[in-house]
C-alpha positions as CSV (number, residue, x, y, z in Angstrom):
1,X,-20.2,8.4,-1.2
2,X,-16.9,8.8,-3.0
3,X,-15.8,11.7,-5.2
4,X,-15.3,9.8,-8.5
5,X,-12.4,12.0,-9.5
6,X,-10.3,11.1,-6.5
7,X,-9.1,8.3,-4.3
8,X,-9.9,9.1,-0.7
9,X,-6.8,9.1,1.4
10,X,-6.8,9.1,5.2
11,X,-3.8,9.7,7.6
12,X,-3.4,10.9,11.2
13,X,-0.8,11.9,13.7
14,X,-0.7,11.7,17.5
15,X,-0.4,15.1,19.3
16,X,2.9,14.6,21.2
17,X,4.4,18.0,21.0
18,X,5.9,20.3,18.3
19,X,7.0,18.6,15.1
20,X,10.6,18.2,13.9
21,X,12.4,17.7,10.6
22,X,11.8,13.9,10.7
23,X,8.0,14.5,10.6
24,X,8.5,17.0,7.7
25,X,10.6,14.7,5.5
26,X,8.9,11.5,6.6
27,X,5.2,12.5,6.4
28,X,4.2,16.1,5.8
29,X,6.0,16.6,2.4
30,X,4.1,13.6,1.2
31,X,0.8,14.9,2.6
32,X,1.3,18.2,0.7
33,X,1.8,16.2,-2.5
34,X,-1.2,13.9,-1.9
35,X,-3.6,16.7,-1.3
36,X,-3.1,17.9,-4.9
37,X,-4.2,14.6,-6.3
38,X,-6.7,13.1,-3.8
39,X,-9.6,13.7,-1.5
40,X,-7.5,13.9,1.8
41,X,-8.7,13.6,5.4
42,X,-5.9,14.4,7.9
43,X,-6.7,14.1,11.6
44,X,-5.3,14.7,15.0
45,X,-5.3,11.3,16.7
46,X,-6.0,12.5,20.3
47,X,-7.8,9.3,21.4
48,X,-4.8,7.4,20.1
49,X,-2.4,9.6,22.2
50,X,-4.4,8.5,25.3
51,X,-3.6,4.8,24.6
52,X,0.0,5.4,25.8
53,X,-0.2,8.9,27.4
54,X,-3.4,8.7,29.4
55,X,-1.6,10.3,32.3
56,X,-0.4,13.3,30.3
57,X,-3.6,15.0,29.3
58,X,-2.3,18.6,29.7
59,X,0.4,17.9,27.1
60,X,-2.2,16.5,24.7
61,X,-4.4,19.6,25.0
62,X,-1.7,22.0,24.0
63,X,-0.1,19.7,21.5
64,X,-3.3,19.5,19.4
65,X,-3.0,23.2,18.3
66,X,0.8,23.0,17.9
67,X,0.3,20.0,15.6
68,X,-2.3,21.8,13.4
69,X,-0.1,24.9,13.2
70,X,2.9,22.9,12.1
71,X,0.8,21.1,9.5
72,X,-0.5,24.4,8.1
73,X,3.0,26.0,8.2
74,X,4.3,23.1,6.1
75,X,1.8,23.6,3.4
76,X,-1.2,21.3,4.3
77,X,-4.0,23.4,2.7
78,X,-7.5,23.4,4.3
79,X,-9.1,24.3,1.0
80,X,-7.6,21.0,-0.5
81,X,-7.7,18.7,2.6
82,X,-10.0,18.2,5.6
83,X,-8.1,18.8,8.9
84,X,-10.0,17.6,11.9
85,X,-9.7,16.2,15.5
86,X,-10.6,12.5,16.0
87,X,-12.5,12.9,19.3
88,X,-14.8,15.6,17.7
89,X,-16.2,13.1,15.3
90,X,-17.9,10.8,17.8
91,X,-18.8,8.2,15.1
92,X,-15.1,7.0,15.3
93,X,-16.0,5.7,18.8
94,X,-19.2,4.0,17.7
95,X,-17.6,2.1,14.8
96,X,-14.7,1.2,17.1
97,X,-17.2,-0.3,19.6
98,X,-19.1,-2.3,16.9
99,X,-15.9,-3.6,15.3
100,X,-14.6,-4.6,18.7
101,X,-17.5,-7.0,19.0
102,X,-16.2,-9.0,16.0
103,X,-12.4,-8.5,16.4
104,X,-10.7,-11.8,17.4
105,X,-8.3,-11.3,20.3
106,X,-5.6,-13.3,18.5
107,X,-5.5,-10.8,15.7
108,X,-4.8,-7.9,18.2
109,X,-2.1,-9.8,20.2
110,X,-0.1,-10.6,17.0
111,X,0.2,-7.0,15.8
112,X,4.0,-6.4,15.8
113,X,3.8,-3.0,17.5
114,X,1.8,-4.4,20.5
115,X,4.8,-6.3,21.8
116,X,7.4,-3.8,20.6
117,X,5.8,-0.8,22.5
118,X,5.4,-2.9,25.6
119,X,9.1,-3.5,25.5
120,X,10.1,0.1,24.6
121,X,7.7,1.8,27.0
122,X,8.3,-0.3,30.1
123,X,7.9,2.7,32.4
124,X,4.2,2.8,31.5
125,X,1.5,0.4,32.3
126,X,0.3,-0.7,28.9
127,X,-1.7,-3.7,30.0
128,X,-4.9,-1.8,29.2
129,X,-8.0,-2.7,27.2
130,X,-7.4,0.6,25.2
131,X,-3.8,-0.3,24.2
132,X,-4.7,-3.8,23.1
133,X,-7.6,-2.5,21.1
134,X,-5.9,0.5,19.4
135,X,-5.6,-1.3,16.0
136,X,-9.5,-1.6,16.1
137,X,-9.8,2.1,16.7
138,X,-7.3,2.7,13.9
139,X,-9.4,0.5,11.6
140,X,-12.5,2.5,12.6
141,X,-10.6,5.8,11.7
142,X,-10.0,4.4,8.2
143,X,-13.2,2.6,7.5
144,X,-15.5,5.4,8.7
145,X,-14.4,7.5,5.7
146,X,-14.4,4.5,3.3
147,X,-10.8,5.5,2.5
148,X,-9.3,3.7,-0.5
149,X,-5.7,4.4,0.5
150,X,-3.7,4.9,3.7
151,X,-0.1,6.3,3.3
152,X,2.2,4.3,5.5
153,X,5.8,3.3,5.9
154,X,6.8,-0.4,5.6
155,X,6.7,-0.8,9.4
156,X,3.0,0.1,9.5
157,X,1.7,-2.1,6.7
158,X,0.4,-4.6,9.3
159,X,-2.0,-2.0,10.6
160,X,-3.6,-1.6,7.2
161,X,-3.7,-5.3,6.9
162,X,-5.7,-5.8,10.1
163,X,-8.1,-3.0,8.9
164,X,-8.6,-5.0,5.6
165,X,-9.2,-8.2,7.6
166,X,-11.7,-6.5,9.9
167,X,-13.6,-5.0,6.9
168,X,-13.7,-8.4,5.2
169,X,-15.0,-10.0,8.4
170,X,-17.6,-7.3,8.9
171,X,-18.8,-7.6,5.3
172,X,-18.9,-11.4,5.5
173,X,-21.0,-11.3,8.8
174,X,-23.3,-8.4,7.9
175,X,-23.2,-7.9,4.2
176,X,-25.6,-10.8,3.5
177,X,-29.1,-9.3,3.9
178,X,-31.9,-11.9,4.4
179,X,-33.2,-11.1,0.9
180,X,-29.8,-10.4,-0.7
181,X,-30.2,-12.5,-3.8
182,X,-33.7,-11.1,-4.6
183,X,-32.4,-7.5,-4.2
184,X,-29.4,-8.3,-6.4
185,X,-31.7,-9.7,-9.1
186,X,-33.9,-6.6,-8.9
187,X,-30.8,-4.4,-9.3
188,X,-29.7,-6.4,-12.3
189,X,-33.1,-5.9,-14.0
190,X,-32.8,-2.2,-13.5
191,X,-29.8,-2.2,-15.9
192,X,-32.0,-3.4,-18.8
193,X,-32.5,-6.8,-20.4
194,X,-29.4,-6.8,-22.6
195,X,-27.0,-5.7,-19.9
196,X,-28.6,-7.9,-17.3
197,X,-28.2,-11.0,-19.5
198,X,-24.5,-10.1,-20.2
199,X,-24.0,-9.6,-16.4
200,X,-25.5,-13.1,-15.7
201,X,-23.3,-14.7,-18.3
202,X,-20.1,-13.1,-17.0
203,X,-21.0,-14.0,-13.4
204,X,-21.5,-17.6,-14.4
205,X,-18.1,-17.7,-16.2
206,X,-16.4,-16.3,-13.2
207,X,-18.1,-18.4,-10.5
208,X,-18.1,-21.7,-12.5
209,X,-14.8,-21.5,-14.4
210,X,-12.8,-19.0,-12.3
211,X,-12.5,-16.7,-15.3
212,X,-10.8,-13.5,-14.0
213,X,-11.2,-11.8,-17.3
214,X,-15.0,-12.2,-17.0
215,X,-14.8,-10.8,-13.4
216,X,-13.0,-7.7,-14.7
217,X,-15.5,-7.2,-17.5
218,X,-18.5,-7.6,-15.2
219,X,-17.0,-5.1,-12.7
220,X,-16.5,-2.5,-15.5
221,X,-20.0,-3.2,-16.7
222,X,-21.5,-2.4,-13.3
223,X,-19.4,0.7,-12.7
224,X,-20.5,2.1,-16.1
225,X,-24.2,1.9,-15.2
226,X,-25.8,5.3,-14.5
227,X,-29.3,4.2,-13.6
228,X,-28.5,2.2,-10.4
229,X,-27.9,3.5,-6.8
230,X,-24.7,3.1,-4.8
231,X,-26.4,0.3,-2.7
232,X,-27.5,-1.6,-5.9
233,X,-24.0,-1.3,-7.3
234,X,-22.5,-2.8,-4.1
235,X,-25.1,-5.6,-4.2
236,X,-24.3,-6.5,-7.8
237,X,-20.6,-6.5,-7.1
238,X,-21.1,-8.7,-4.0
239,X,-23.4,-11.1,-5.9
240,X,-20.8,-11.3,-8.7
241,X,-18.0,-12.2,-6.4
242,X,-20.0,-14.7,-4.3
243,X,-19.9,-12.5,-1.2
244,X,-22.5,-10.1,0.2
245,X,-22.8,-6.3,-0.2
246,X,-19.6,-4.4,0.6
247,X,-20.5,-2.1,3.5
248,X,-17.0,-1.2,4.5
249,X,-14.6,-1.3,1.5
250,X,-11.1,-2.6,2.1
251,X,-8.4,0.1,2.0
252,X,-5.0,-0.3,0.3
253,X,-1.7,0.6,1.9
254,X,-0.1,3.4,0.0
255,X,3.6,2.8,0.5
256,X,5.5,6.1,0.8
257,X,9.1,6.4,-0.2
258,X,9.8,9.0,2.4
259,X,13.3,10.2,3.1
260,X,14.7,8.8,6.3
261,X,15.6,11.9,8.3
262,X,18.5,11.1,10.7
263,X,18.7,12.6,14.1
264,X,21.7,14.8,15.2
265,X,23.4,11.6,16.6
266,X,22.8,9.3,13.6
267,X,19.8,7.5,15.2
268,X,16.3,8.1,13.9
269,X,15.2,11.7,14.8
270,X,12.9,11.5,17.8
271,X,11.8,13.7,20.7
272,X,12.5,10.8,23.1
273,X,16.2,10.7,21.9
274,X,16.6,14.4,22.3
275,X,18.3,14.5,18.8
276,X,15.8,16.6,16.9
277,X,15.6,19.9,15.1
278,X,12.1,21.4,15.6
279,X,10.3,23.0,12.7
280,X,10.1,26.3,14.6
281,X,13.6,26.4,16.0
282,X,15.2,29.8,15.7
283,X,18.3,30.1,13.3
284,X,20.8,30.4,16.2
285,X,19.3,27.3,17.8
286,X,19.6,25.3,14.5
287,X,23.2,26.5,14.1
288,X,24.1,25.6,17.7
289,X,22.6,22.1,17.3
290,X,24.4,21.3,14.1
291,X,27.7,22.8,15.2
292,X,27.7,20.5,18.3
293,X,26.7,17.3,16.3
294,X,29.0,14.3,16.9
295,X,31.4,13.5,14.0
296,X,33.6,10.6,12.9
297,X,35.4,9.5,16.2
298,X,38.6,8.9,14.1
299,X,39.0,12.7,13.7
300,X,40.3,13.6,17.1
301,X,42.5,16.5,15.7
302,X,41.8,18.8,12.7
303,X,44.7,17.2,10.8
304,X,43.4,13.6,11.2
305,X,41.7,12.2,8.1
306,X,38.1,10.9,8.5
307,X,35.5,8.7,6.8
308,X,32.4,10.7,6.0
309,X,30.1,7.6,5.7
310,X,30.7,6.9,9.4
311,X,29.6,10.4,10.4
312,X,26.1,11.5,11.2
313,X,26.7,14.8,9.3
314,X,27.1,12.8,6.1
315,X,23.4,11.6,6.3
316,X,22.4,15.3,6.3
317,X,24.6,15.9,3.2
318,X,22.9,13.1,1.4
319,X,19.5,14.7,2.0
320,X,20.4,18.4,1.6
321,X,23.6,18.7,-0.6
322,X,24.0,18.4,-4.3
323,X,26.6,16.2,-5.9
324,X,29.3,18.9,-6.0
325,X,29.1,19.6,-2.3
326,X,29.0,15.8,-1.5
327,X,32.2,15.3,-3.6
328,X,33.8,18.2,-1.7
329,X,32.9,16.6,1.6
330,X,34.2,13.1,0.7
331,X,37.6,14.3,-0.6
332,X,38.0,17.0,2.0
333,X,37.3,14.8,5.0
334,X,39.3,11.8,3.8
335,X,42.3,14.0,3.1
336,X,41.8,16.2,6.2
337,X,41.6,19.1,3.8
338,X,38.5,20.5,5.6
339,X,37.6,20.5,9.2
340,X,34.3,19.3,10.7
341,X,32.9,22.9,11.1
342,X,33.7,23.6,7.4
343,X,31.8,20.4,6.6
344,X,28.8,21.4,8.7
345,X,28.4,24.9,7.3
346,X,26.5,24.0,4.1
347,X,24.0,21.9,6.2
348,X,23.5,24.8,8.6
349,X,22.6,27.1,5.7
350,X,20.4,24.5,4.0
351,X,18.4,23.7,7.1
352,X,17.9,27.4,8.0
353,X,16.7,28.1,4.5
354,X,14.3,25.2,4.6
355,X,12.8,26.3,8.0
356,X,12.6,30.0,7.5
357,X,9.3,30.0,5.5
358,X,7.8,27.3,7.7
359,X,8.6,29.4,10.8
360,X,7.1,32.5,9.3
361,X,3.9,30.8,8.4
362,X,3.7,29.2,11.8
363,X,4.1,32.7,13.5
364,X,1.2,34.0,11.5
365,X,-1.1,31.2,12.7
366,X,0.2,31.5,16.3
367,X,-0.9,35.2,16.1
368,X,-4.4,34.2,14.9
369,X,-5.5,31.2,17.0
370,X,-9.2,31.8,16.0
371,X,-8.3,31.2,12.3
372,X,-6.8,27.8,13.3
373,X,-9.9,26.9,15.3
374,X,-12.1,27.8,12.4
375,X,-10.1,25.6,10.0
376,X,-10.5,22.7,12.4
377,X,-14.2,23.3,13.0
378,X,-14.8,23.3,9.2
379,X,-12.8,20.1,8.8
380,X,-14.7,18.4,11.7
381,X,-18.0,19.4,10.1
382,X,-17.0,17.8,6.7
383,X,-15.6,14.7,8.4
384,X,-18.8,14.3,10.5
385,X,-21.1,14.4,7.5
386,X,-19.1,11.6,5.8
387,X,-18.9,9.5,9.0
388,X,-22.6,10.0,9.7
389,X,-23.4,8.5,6.3
390,X,-21.2,5.4,6.8
391,X,-22.7,4.8,10.3
392,X,-26.2,4.9,8.9
393,X,-25.3,2.0,6.6
394,X,-23.3,0.2,9.4
395,X,-26.2,0.4,11.9
396,X,-28.7,-0.9,9.3
397,X,-26.3,-3.8,8.5
398,X,-25.8,-4.8,12.1
399,X,-29.6,-4.5,12.8
400,X,-29.5,-1.4,15.0
401,X,-31.8,0.7,12.9
402,X,-34.9,-0.1,15.0
403,X,-38.1,1.2,13.4
C-alpha cells in the first residue's frame, strides 16, 4: 500500500480564486520542498468550497483551473506529486458517508473552526449538515490515501486530531474480525518457529508488564518479515497492541514553520481584506500596491522620524531584506534620513523579482489549458487507484462486501 521509501503526505486547498503571496509563503514553498522527500498527494478541495460557498458555483468552476495553474507556476511538479480534484475521486464521498455513521455529534460541534466560521461568515447560512460534517469529509480525504502526515499550521492541528480519533474509533469498531485471534496466530506461524516464539514472548512482556521496549522490538520484528502480507502484518501489530487490525492508519500533523505573510495593511494577507498581492499581478500593479501601503502614522511629514516596527512595510523587510537593508531602514526611518517611498523601493524590487518567474510559468500554462487538464487527469487516475484499494478494505471491514 505504501511506498516504503517515503512518507505519504496529503494536503489540499479550496478553490476560492487566484492565489496570493500569503499562499506562496504559507503553503506552496513548503509543498515544493515536501515533494522532493515524500509521496505527495495535493488536491483541489472543491466539495469543501461548497460547504461555505454553495451559492457561488460559477466562481468554483473557474477557480479550480486558476488554482492548479498557480500551483504549477510555483513549482509543484506533476512528475513528483499527484495533483487531483477531490470530486473526481468519488471514493472520498463513500468514505465520508461511512465515517459519518460513527462520528459523534459532540466531536464535530467542538471543532474550533465550527464556531469561529459561523461568527466570521454571518452573512451566510452555515446551519447546514455539510458545514457541520466538513471535518468528517476532511478525515475521509486524509484516510482514503492512508496518509502518514498532513502539513498544517498550529491553528489546524485540531482537524488532524479529529481524523486520528475517527480512525481510532473505526479501527476499534471494525478492526476486530470474528476470527481475529486465529488469523493472527496463523500469521505468526508464517514467520517461522523461532521468530514466532520471540514475537509471543515480546507480546507477553508488553501486555502483562507494560514493557515499551518489548513493544518496540516486536514492531521492528514484524516490519522486518518479508514472507507475510500487508494484512497479516496489520493483524500481528493489532494483536501485539491489544487492539484489532489497523484498517485506517492514524496520520500525524506535520507542523510547518511557514513564514507569516503580512497583508498590505499589516493584517494577515487575505482576499476578503483586499490587502493582497496576487501571484500573477503585473509589475506596475505590484509597484502601485506597495507604493500606496499605509506607513507609521507618526510620520505625517517627510521630516518626522518614525518607528519601523509599527509600520506594515517593516514586516515585508523582515521577509525580503537582508540584515544590511534592515539596518538601513531602522536607522533611516528613526532619524527621518529616508522617506517612506525610499524605504518601500527595495521591497518593490524584491517582490517583482520573486513574481517574475512565477508569472512567466503561469502564462505558459494559461496558453496550454489542455496540458493542465492532462496533468489533473493523470493525478486523478493515480489517486483513484489508491482510494479504490483503501475502500475495498473498508467495505470488507464494515461488512459491505456481499458475496
